[in-house]
C-alpha positions in Angstrom: 0.2 -0.1 0.0 1.4 3.5 -0.9 1.0 6.4 1.1 -1.7 8.6 1.3 0.1 11.8 1.2 2.4 12.2 -1.7 4.9 15.5 -2.0 5.8 15.8 -5.8 9.0 16.4 -7.3 9.7 20.3 -7.1 8.1 22.4 -9.7 10.6 24.4 -12.4 9.3 27.5 -10.6 9.4 26.3 -6.6 7.3 24.7 -4.6 5.8 20.9 -4.6 2.6 19.9 -5.6 0.8 17.9 -2.6 -1.4 15.2 -3.0 -3.6 13.4 -0.3 -5.4 10.2 -1.2 -5.0 11.1 -4.8 -6.4 14.7 -5.0 -4.4 18.0 -5.3 -4.2 19.8 -2.0 -2.1 22.1 -3.4 1.3 24.0 -3.7 3.6 23.9 -0.6 6.7 26.6 -0.5 7.9 24.8 2.7 6.9 22.3 5.5 4.4 25.0 6.9 2.3 24.9 3.4 2.0 20.9 3.8 1.1 21.3 7.5 -1.9 23.4 6.7 -3.0 21.2 3.8 -3.0 18.0 6.0 -4.9 20.3 8.9 -7.3 21.0 6.5 -7.9 17.2 5.4 -8.4 16.6 8.7 -4.7 15.7 10.2 -4.2 18.2 12.9 -0.8 16.3 13.8 0.6 16.8 10.5 4.2 18.0 11.4 4.7 14.6 13.1 3.8 12.7 9.9 6.1 14.3 7.5 8.7 12.4 8.1 6.6 8.8 8.5 7.2 6.7 5.2 3.8 4.8 6.0 2.0 8.6 5.9 4.3 10.6 3.3 6.3 10.0 0.1 8.5 12.4 -0.9 8.9 12.2 -4.7 11.6 13.5 -6.9 14.1 15.5 -4.5 14.8 15.6 -1.1 12.8 16.1 1.5 12.0 19.2 3.0 13.1 21.0 0.2 11.2 23.2 -1.7 12.9 25.4 -3.9 13.0 25.1 -7.6 14.4 22.0 -9.8 
């Protein structure tokens, strides 16, 4: 089973697309943006989930880095 939260590769202009259970949540420019998307999706302790591979899959770049590819 894959992680329900995917943080995609950095875009050429900066930021990373975030999907939650296959639905686009938005474009994150830092961990706080991701945490807000997760909070809106009903996950209040999002900061605790960012490094848990059962919850979050970081694709196409290093975790926690959002600058342009």
